[in-house]
N, C-alpha and C positions, 0 to 999 in steps of 0.2 A: 168553859162557863158554865153559870147558872143563872139566869137572871126575869126576874117579872116586874115586869108595866102593872099597874093596878091600879084602880081611882078608889077611896076609902067608903066614900059615901054613895060607891055603887054596890046594891045590894047583892048580885049576879057574884062580881068578883069577889065580894067580901062569901058568899056561898062557896065557891070554887077553889079560892084559897084555903078554905076548910077541907073541902071533899080531898083535896092535892097533899103531895105530900111535897112540903118545900123548903124541909129540912135543906142546910146545903146552900137556897138560891137569899142572892142577894136581890132585897125588895126595894121598889121604888114608883112612893106615890107621886102618881102622875100631877096632880093638882098641887100639893105645894113644893113639888122638886121637879118643875119642869121637863121633859127631853132637849138636848140638846140637838145638837147636828150633826153632832158626830156618831151620839149612840142612833139619831133617824138613820144615818146614814150605815151603820151596822145592821140595823133593820132591813132598811133598803134590798140589802149585799145579798141577806139572808131570803126574803118572800120576791125582788126580784120586780119589784113594782108599788109606787106609794097610793096605788088607788086599791092595793090589797090591803092596807093598815089604815085605812079610809072610814069609818062610821057614819056609811049613810040613813043612819035610823036617828044619831044625833037632834037634838029638838033647833037646833042652831041650823045642823042642813036643810029645816025645814024653812025657818024664818028667812036666812039669807036665799034663799030660793036658788039653790046651788043645784038640781036637778035639771031643771032648765038653761042649764049655763052647759058647752061646752070646757068640759076640765081637763087641763093642758096632766102630764105628773106635773111638771113645774109647779100650777095650782096646787095639787094636792101636797104636795110636798110645802109649800108655803106656809098652808092652811095646817097642816100638822105641827110647823113650828107654832104658830101665832096662836093658836087653844087647842088647848090639852084634849077638849071633848072629842075632835074631831078622829084622834084615836081608838079603832076600834081593842077594846077590853076582856082581857087582860090579853097581855101579850105574854108569851114566856120565851125564853132563849135557852134551852139546852144545848151545851158544846156547838155544834154549828149547826142547828135544825128552827127551825123558829115556829110557835103554833100562836094564829092570832086572832080571838076573838071567844065566843063563848057557847058555839052549837057543841052538840052532844059529842059529834063527828074528832069535833077538832082535840074537847080533853079527854076522848076514850083515847086518839093516839099520842096525847101527852100524857097517860097515865101508865102505858103500855113505854113507851120510850124512859121513864123515869126511875118504873118499876113497881 
């Protein structure tokens, strides 16, 4: 399976999608097509953590003062399902590997994987 979860209004996502060869990838824009429970569970199985999928730089994270709360994995899971902006973007799934976020290191590993 090859899939990418992204946000169309995110400049960084758009730049990465241009930079990476996404031929053959199923593309899901998360604002108009929210992630569902089974998709989140699949990401969790590959990443091993809901926190790893969670965007702590989201404006809503600051607005809700979540950094001063002791969040459990169940909390992270619920926030990810409730609000698309909490998903660290983009998320690429290539076969049985997941690439989360936009750091140079993650994108370089992704490029190596897809060739």
